[in-house]
C-alpha positions as CSV (number, residue, x, y, z in Angstrom):
1,L,46.5,130.7,21.7
2,I,48.1,134.1,21.4
3,K,50.5,133.5,24.2
4,A,51.5,130.0,22.9
5,Y,52.0,131.3,19.3
6,R,54.0,134.3,20.5
7,S,56.2,132.0,22.6
8,Q,56.8,129.7,19.7
9,L,57.8,132.6,17.5
10,E,60.1,133.9,20.2
11,R,61.8,130.5,20.6
12,T,62.4,130.4,16.9
13,R,63.8,133.9,16.9
14,D,66.1,133.2,19.9
15,Q,67.4,130.0,18.2
16,Q,68.2,131.8,15.0
17,L,69.8,134.7,16.9
18,Q,72.0,132.4,18.9
19,Q,73.2,130.7,15.7
20,A,74.1,134.1,14.2
21,V,75.9,135.2,17.3
22,R,78.0,132.0,17.3
23,S,78.8,132.6,13.6
24,L,79.9,136.1,14.4
25,A,82.0,134.8,17.3
26,H,83.8,132.5,14.9
27,G,84.7,135.5,12.7
28,H,82.3,135.0,9.9
29,D,81.5,138.0,7.7
30,P,78.8,140.0,9.6
31,E,76.9,140.9,6.4
32,R,76.7,137.3,5.4
33,V,75.6,136.3,8.9
34,L,72.9,138.9,9.0
35,S,71.7,137.9,5.5
36,R,71.6,134.3,6.5
37,L,69.8,135.2,9.8
38,A,67.1,137.1,7.8
39,H,66.7,134.3,5.3
40,D,66.5,131.4,7.8
41,L,64.2,133.3,10.1
42,T,61.8,134.1,7.2
43,N,61.8,130.4,6.2
44,K,61.2,129.1,9.7
45,L,58.4,131.5,10.5
46,A,56.7,131.0,7.1
47,H,57.0,127.2,7.0
48,D,53.9,126.1,8.9
49,P,51.5,128.6,7.3
50,L,52.8,127.7,3.8
51,V,52.4,124.0,4.5
52,A,48.8,124.7,5.6
53,I,48.1,126.8,2.5
54,R,49.6,124.1,0.1
55,E,47.5,121.4,1.8
56,A,44.3,123.5,1.7
57,G,45.0,124.1,-2.0
58,K,45.5,120.4,-2.7
59,Q,42.3,119.6,-0.9
60,G,40.3,122.4,-2.5
61,D,39.5,123.9,0.9
62,G,38.4,127.4,-0.2
63,E,37.3,128.3,3.3
64,L,40.7,127.7,4.8
65,L,42.4,129.5,1.9
66,A,40.2,132.5,2.4
67,A,40.9,132.5,6.1
68,M,44.6,132.2,5.5
69,R,44.4,135.2,3.0
70,R,42.8,137.3,5.8
71,L,45.2,136.0,8.4
72,I,48.4,136.8,6.5
73,K,47.0,139.8,4.6
74,V,48.1,138.7,1.2
75,D,46.1,138.9,-2.1
76,A,46.3,135.7,-4.2
77,E,47.4,137.8,-7.2
78,E,50.6,139.0,-5.6
79,P,53.8,137.2,-6.7
């Protein structure tokens, strides 16, 4: 599980990095490219956990929500 998850994250990172390198090669503003890289990478890495959290919330699955809180180390009260 750990190996598969890490591999999945690395593939996502590599895809986003390649896209940023292509943008830089086309002469796009480096600051905008880096900002976009950070934004897109955050969105892609957070997507699946956020979908699971939303679904658990809709279904009232308190156990899964508690497990997700422990897993991602976030208090429910944080914005």
